[in-house]
C-alpha positions, 0 to 999 in steps of 0.5 A: 792526483799524479798527471798521466796525459791528455783526454785526446791521447787517452783512448776514451771515447766521448760518447761514454761521456754523460755531459756530452750526450747529444752533442756534436761529439766530433766539436766536443772531442776537439774542445777537450782534447787538451784537458788533462786526464789525472790517476788518483789513488784508492782513499785520495782526497780530491780537493780544490781549495783555489778554482773551480774544476769540473771531473768527469771519472773515466774509471774507477769511482769517487764517493762525494760527501756533501759539506765535509769540510764545512763540519756539516757532514751526516755520513750520507755519500753519493757514489759516482761512476764511470761516465759521470762528474762531479763539481757542477755546482762549484763551477756554476758558483765559480768557489771552490769545491765544498764536498769531500770528493774520495777515490773509492778506488784507483781512478782516473779523472777527466779535469775540465778547468771552470772557463772551458766548461763555460764554453761548452755550455755557451756553444751547446744546448746538448751540453747546458740540457744534460748539466741541468738534467743532472743538477735537477736530479741531484737537487730532487736527491738532496732534497729527498735526503733533507726530508727524510733528515727531518723526518728522523730529526723530529723523531729524536726530538721526540724521543728527547721529550719523553720519559724512556720508564714512563712514556710520560713528557718530562722536563724537557718538554715541561720547559718548553711547554709550559710557558706557551700554555701559560701564555695561550691561557693569558691571552684567552682568559681561560683557565689553567691548573696544575697537579703535583703528584708524589708517590708515598713512601716511595724510597720504602717501597724500592728498598723492599721490593727492589728497584725493578719493581720499583720501577714497574710501581711507577709506571703503573702509576703513569698509567693511571694518570695519562689514562685519566686525563682528557685529549687535551691534558699533559702528563709528566714526569717531573723526576724521581716518583714525582709525576704532574698533570697539566689541565688547559682549560680547567679551574680549581673546582674541576682540577680538585675533582680530577686529582680526587679521581685519580686518588682513588684510581691510584689507591685501587691500583694493583701491580701484580695481581698474580703474584702469590704475596701481594703487593702493597697498593700504590697511593700518592699525595696530590697537591692542586693549583691553578694559574693566577692571572698575573703569575708566571708558570714558575709561580703555578709550579711553587704553589702546585709544590706547595699545595702537595707538600699540605698533602703530605702534611695532611697524612699522605694519600689525599689531595690538596688545594 
């Protein structure tokens, strides 16, 4: 940043500066006549580590990246054009500027120290109104950006909770939601059932037909589970070829019926009906468990896993409670 003179001798007109619109131009010009005009080169960072200042662009352009020094930057920048200012909040807060302010090109700046900025505000209603209008605009812009960021964050959060291959919920979702569902079932005194599903001989299926066909088979199985549940139920990919269904407000008898129906649907699923060589039908083992009022989510999963093991021991392609 290079000092090149005072505003009174710079040849720039105060009428072009947004902060002074509607103000007594003659009085304002006298007030800022001795303010410094500085030059910053393209790419140069403006850092105020000691005191707050107001900068008004006379020529060139600045970009402002909010909280860049605090490590919270998300890449959003605001451009400050000739006549516009930056640093107002620092002046009002009487704190150093935490924004990363950089010259987009060679730029001339009018520098108004914090004390003078407050004198201008105290003595001119127009300056105060302009400052409030500018801050209101920036608050609205910031709120809009925060809303966009919140929506984007929610979008990515939802992505993180779904399995990318099948579209079912994943174990991250399960770890977060199952304890809540267990807690709600306990509080309401309602049943909660869990179905653990394992595709039969899936490794052999993959080795025989290839992983792409194996992925298609896994997606088909996931569709059977998802499409066979109520809107209030949840389908989860637990890992590998293991799937899961969480059934709120479902007792053991109802859960067993659901599992039998899904097991039958799985047997009837045709992977590629248009292929010349017929594919084997999918089959799966189903383990059914119901929440014990004194147990937690870990015990519920363990119970479903034990039931699944019994189904495998019984010859697969069946349901065990």
